[in-house]
C-alpha positions in Angstrom: -10.0 -2.2 -13.5 -12.5 -4.4 -11.9 -14.1 -1.5 -9.9 -15.4 -0.1 -13.2 -16.6 -3.0 -14.8 -17.8 -5.5 -12.2 -21.3 -4.2 -10.9 -20.8 -5.5 -7.6 -17.1 -3.4 -6.9 -19.1 -0.5 -8.9 -21.9 -0.2 -6.3 -19.6 -0.7 -3.4 -17.4 2.4 -4.2 -16.3 5.7 -2.5 -16.7 8.7 -5.0 -14.2 11.1 -4.8 -14.0 14.8 -5.4 -11.1 15.3 -7.3 -9.2 19.0 -6.6 -10.0 21.7 -9.5 -6.6 23.3 -9.3 -3.0 22.3 -7.5 -2.8 24.1 -4.6 0.7 25.1 -3.2 1.2 25.4 0.5 4.2 26.5 2.3 7.7 24.8 2.4 7.4 22.0 4.4 11.0 20.4 4.6 11.3 21.9 8.2 8.5 19.7 9.2 10.4 16.9 7.5 13.9 17.3 9.2 11.9 17.0 12.5 10.1 13.9 11.5 13.4 12.4 10.3 14.5 13.2 13.8 11.6 11.8 15.7 12.5 8.6 13.8 16.2 8.8 13.9 16.5 8.1 10.1 17.1 9.7 7.0 15.3 9.4 3.9 17.3 9.3 0.7 14.1 11.3 -1.1 11.5 13.7 0.5 8.5 14.8 -1.8 6.8 17.8 -1.1 4.1 20.0 -2.9 6.4 22.8 -3.7 10.2 21.0 -4.2 11.8 17.4 -3.9 15.3 16.7 -1.8 17.1 13.6 -3.5 20.3 12.2 -2.5 19.3 8.5 -3.8 22.0 7.1 -6.1 19.9 5.4 -8.5 17.1 8.1 -8.3 16.4 11.2 -10.7 14.1 14.1 -10.3 12.3 16.1 -13.0 9.2 18.5 -12.9 6.3 17.0 -15.2 6.8 19.4 -17.8 10.6 18.9 -18.2 10.9 14.8 -18.0 12.6 14.3 -21.4 10.7 11.7 -23.1 13.3 9.1 -23.6 12.7 8.9 -19.7 9.1 7.7 -20.1 8.8 5.8 -23.1 7.3 2.5 -22.9 5.3 4.0 -19.9 2.5 1.7 -18.8 -0.1 3.9 -17.6 -1.6 7.0 -19.9 -4.3 7.9 -18.1 -6.9 5.6 -19.7 -7.2 3.1 -16.9 -9.6 5.1 -14.7 -10.5 8.5 -13.2 -7.7 8.5 -10.8 -4.7 7.9 -12.9 -6.0 10.3 -15.3 -5.9 12.9 -12.6 -2.8 12.0 -11.5 -1.2 12.1 -15.2 -2.5 15.6 -15.7 -1.7 17.2 -13.1 1.4 15.7 -11.8 4.2 18.4 -10.6 7.0 15.8 -9.9 8.2 12.5 -11.6 10.5 10.5 -9.8 12.8 7.7 -11.5 14.1 5.0 -10.3 16.0 2.9 -12.5 18.5 -0.4 -10.5 21.1 -1.7 -12.9 21.3 -5.2 -13.6 22.6 -6.8 -11.0 23.0 -4.4 -8.3 21.2 -3.8 -5.3 19.4 -0.6 -3.3 17.7 0.6 -0.4 15.6 3.3 -1.0 13.5 5.4 1.3 10.9 8.3 0.5 9.0 10.7 3.0 6.1 12.1 0.7 4.8 15.3 2.8 2.6 18.1 1.7 0.7 21.2 2.5 -1.0 21.7 -0.6 -2.3 18.7 -3.2 0.1 16.8 -4.2 -0.2 14.7 -7.6 3.3 13.0 -8.4 4.6 9.8 -10.2 7.3 7.2 -9.3 8.5 5.2 -12.1 10.8 2.3 -11.1 12.6 -0.1 -13.0 14.6 -2.9 -11.5 17.0 -4.4 -14.0 17.7 -8.2 -14.6 19.2 -9.9 -11.2 18.6 -6.7 -9.1 17.4 -6.1 -5.9 15.3 -3.1 -4.5 14.0 -2.7 -0.8 11.8 0.5 -1.1 9.9 2.3 1.8 7.5 5.2 1.4 6.2 6.8 4.5 3.4 9.2 3.7 2.9 11.9 6.5 1.3 15.6 6.7 2.8 19.0 7.6 1.1 19.8 10.6 -2.8 19.4 10.3 -2.7 19.8 6.5 -6.3 18.5 5.0 -5.0 18.5 1.5 -4.7 15.2 -1.0 -1.8 13.1 -1.7 -2.2 11.5 -5.1 0.6 8.6 -6.1 1.1 7.0 -8.9 3.6 4.1 -9.2 4.8 1.8 -11.9 7.2 -1.0 -11.5 9.1 -2.8 -14.4 10.6 -5.9 -12.1 12.7 -7.6 -15.0 13.9 -11.2 -15.1 15.4 -12.7 -11.7 15.3 -9.3 -9.9 13.7 -9.4 -6.7 11.6 -6.2 -5.4 10.0 -5.2 -1.9 8.0 -2.0 -1.6 6.0 -1.0 1.5 3.7 2.0 1.9 2.7 3.3 5.0 0.1 6.1 4.9 0.2 8.3 8.3 -1.4 11.3 6.8 -3.9 13.4 9.5 -7.4 13.7 9.8 -9.3 15.5 6.9 -6.6 14.5 4.4 -7.5 12.6 1.4 -5.1 9.9 -0.1 -5.7 8.3 -3.5 -3.5 6.6 -5.8 -2.8 4.0 -8.4 -0.1 1.5 -8.8 0.8 -1.0 -11.6 3.6 -3.5 -11.6 4.7 -6.0 -14.1 7.0 -8.9 -13.2 9.0 -10.9 -15.8 10.5 -14.2 -15.8 11.9 -15.9 -12.6 11.2 -12.1 -10.9 9.5 -11.5 -7.6 7.7 -8.6 -6.2 6.7 -8.1 -2.8 4.3 -5.6 -2.0 3.1 -4.2 1.2 0.5 -1.5 1.8 -0.2 0.0 5.4 -3.4 2.1 5.4 -4.0 4.1 8.9 -4.1 8.1 8.1 -6.5 10.4 6.3 -10.4 10.6 6.4 -10.6 9.1 3.1 -8.5 6.5 1.2 -9.2 5.2 -2.1 -6.5 3.2 -3.8 -6.2 1.1 -7.0 -3.9 -1.5 -7.8 -2.7 -3.7 -10.8 -0.3 -6.5 -10.6 0.8 -8.8 -13.5 2.9 -11.8 -13.4 4.1 -11.5 -17.1 6.5 -14.3 -17.6 7.2 -17.9 -16.3 8.2 -18.3 -13.1 7.2 -14.8 -11.9 6.1 -13.9 -8.5 3.7 -11.6 -6.9 3.1 -11.3 -2.8 1.1 -8.6 -2.1 -0.2 -7.8 1.7 -2.4 -5.1 2.7 -4.0 -4.0 6.3 -6.4 -1.3 7.2 -6.5 -0.1 10.6 -9.7 2.5 11.2 -11.1 4.5 13.7 -13.6 7.4 14.0 -15.5 7.9 10.4 -12.4 7.2 8.3 -13.5 5.5 4.9 -11.2 3.1 2.8 -12.0 1.9 -0.6 -9.0 -0.7 -1.5 -8.9 -2.3 -5.1 -6.4 -4.7 -5.9 -6.1 -6.5 -9.1 -3.7 -9.6 -9.7 -3.4 -11.4 -13.0 -1.5 -14.9 -13.6 -0.7 -14.1 -17.3 1.9 -17.0 -18.0 2.5 -20.5 -16.9 4.0 -21.6 -13.5 3.1 -17.9 -12.4 2.3 -17.3 -8.4 0.2 -14.3 -7.3 -1.3 -13.9 -3.7 -3.3 -11.1 -2.0 -4.0 -11.2 1.8 -6.0 -8.4 3.0 -7.0 -7.6 6.6 -8.7 -4.8 8.2 -9.6 -3.5 12.0 -11.9 -1.2 12.4 -13.1 0.9 15.3 -15.3 3.7 15.9 -17.8 4.1 12.8 -15.1 3.6 10.4 -15.7 1.9 7.4 -13.6 -0.4 4.6 -14.3 -2.3 1.1 -11.9 -4.8 0.2 -12.2 -5.6 -3.3 -9.2 -8.3 -4.4 -9.9 -9.3 -7.8 -7.6 -12.2 -9.5 -7.4 -13.3 -13.1 -5.8 -16.4 -14.8 -5.6 -16.0 -18.3 -5.8 -18.5 -20.7 -2.8 -20.9 -21.4 -1.4 -20.1 -17.8 -1.2 -23.6 -16.9 0.6 -24.5 -13.3 -0.8 -20.9 -12.2 -1.2 -20.1 -8.4 -3.6 -17.6 -7.4 -5.1 -16.8 -3.9 -7.2 -13.8 -2.7 -8.0 -13.7 1.2 -9.9 -11.3 2.9 -10.3 -10.9 6.8 -11.4 -8.7 9.2 -12.2 -7.5 13.0 -15.0 -5.4 14.0 -13.8 -3.6 17.4 -17.2 -1.5 17.3 -20.8 -2.3 16.9 -21.0 0.6 14.0 -17.8 -0.1 12.2 -18.4 -2.0 8.9 -16.1 -4.3 6.4 -17.1 -5.0 3.0 -15.1 -7.8 1.8 -15.4 -8.5 -1.7 -13.0 -11.0 -3.0 -13.5 -12.2 -6.7 -12.1 -14.2 -9.8 -12.1 -15.1 -13.5 -10.3 -18.2 -14.6 -10.0 -18.5 -18.1 -7.6 -21.6 -18.0 -8.2 -24.6 -15.6 -5.8 -27.5 -16.4 -3.3 -27.6 -13.4 -4.5 -24.2 -12.1 -4.7 -23.7 -8.4 -7.3 -20.7 -7.5 -8.7 -19.9 -4.2 -10.5 -17.2 -2.5 -12.1 -16.9 0.8 -13.1 -13.7 3.0 -14.2 -13.5 6.7 -15.5 -10.8 9.0 -16.2 -11.0 12.7 -16.2 -9.1 16.4 -13.1 -9.6 18.4 -13.4 -13.3 19.3 -14.1 -13.4 23.2 -13.5 -16.9 23.9 -10.0 -15.9 22.5 -9.7 -12.7 24.9 -11.4 -15.1 28.2 -8.2 -17.5 27.2 -5.8 -15.0 27.2 -6.8 -13.5 30.3 -7.2 -16.7 32.2 -3.3 -16.8 31.9 -3.0 -13.6 34.0 -3.3 -10.9 31.8 -5.7 -7.8 32.2 -8.0 -7.3 29.6 -6.4 -4.2 28.0 -3.2 -6.0 27.2 -4.9 -9.4 26.1 -7.0 -6.9 23.5 -3.3 -5.6 22.4 -2.1 -9.0 22.2 -5.2 -10.3 20.3 -5.2 -7.5 17.6 -1.5 -7.6 17.5 -1.1 -11.1 16.5 -3.8 -10.5 13.6 -2.0 -7.7 12.4 1.3 -9.4 12.4 0.3 -11.4 9.4 -0.1 -8.9 7.4 3.1 -7.1 8.5 5.3 -10.4 8.4 6.6 -9.5 4.7 8.4 -6.2 5.8 11.7 -6.7 5.8 12.8 -3.0 6.3 13.6 -2.3 10.1 12.0 1.2 9.4 8.9 0.6 7.8 8.3 -2.5 10.0 8.9 -0.8 13.3 7.3 2.3 12.4 3.8 0.3 11.0 3.8 -2.0 14.1 4.0 1.2 17.0 1.6 2.9 14.4 -1.0 0.6 14.5 -1.3 -0.7 18.0 -1.3 2.6 19.2 -4.0 3.5 16.8 -5.9 0.5 18.0 -5.9 1.5 21.5 -6.3 5.3 21.6 -8.3 5.7 18.2 -5.7 8.8 17.2 -3.8 9.1 13.6 -1.3 11.1 12.2 1.2 11.7 14.7 4.5 10.1 14.5 4.3 7.3 17.3 7.1 6.6 19.5 8.6 3.5 18.2 8.3 0.5 20.6 8.6 -3.2 20.0 7.6 -4.3 23.5 5.5 -7.6 24.0 4.7 -7.4 19.9 4.8 -10.7 18.6 5.4 -10.8 14.6 5.1 -13.7 12.6 8.1 -14.7 10.5 10.3 -11.6 11.7 
């Protein structure tokens, strides 16, 4: 990962303390049921530090020491990528296998809730021509202060379409760290959406590879920070073959003394003629003490017929834009809400799962107004404009 080999990224990096042992807490399934009632929705899989409940049609669950070797043959990660993947590989309690057969369709909802340290793995294979819409909601049992550490692998085979949305709404004091790796093959598409709101400290690393001709990757990530939260988000995109498409759009809205590092790295490999590569990072600062480091970077090993761009911009909230909105008879509080909501909508527009979209929007708007996080928000889409919905 560039976080280790890129000098700039290495200097701008949060250092995590890894738990020395796996701590088990009490069962949290009752709290999970309460959250399902609050959201008026059922999740196919509920993962806790003590057990996993599974009703998913294409989902199998194993303990890390009992999974058959045949189920993880060809596994993409082996713990050598970095400390995060090594920690998760060494300490996982659960391994979740999701296999969508060729030309099948599936919609899978996963809740991850814990009262102890919880590294676990989700391995996903989308067969040729299949379609998957997968939503993961990360939340806390009461006011837990423990870490959650998911490792994801996606293999999106020829002409398949996969959409993955991850929403972190864990409580203050908790830590989220994770590693995700995806390989997308001929004519296939991966849409990845990351919504980071909860946890006092978040450090995530993602590697996405457009591995065969015609493959597409469209990744969006939004960070909304308050208080003294810290976020370190690393995303690495690779165009490995001709006529591939890889785009990363990262946004951050920060208040209080929160800080965020957005590190989007794109690589166009040799002979990737006709490749399109984009990295965009933008942020809004709602307070003078908040801080964003937007650090896009690229490596272009082939220049013939390649389109590659990267950009970054951060600024305080636009006073002229607020004045314009207020001049239309809208008060200052609602004007600020509309401005922030319009900014965030760009990064939520790729989410097609209704629950994930409405939960994320309500959660982020509530946080941008109150600064609180970790509680299940009241779902409200009143006066919310979202592009492309």
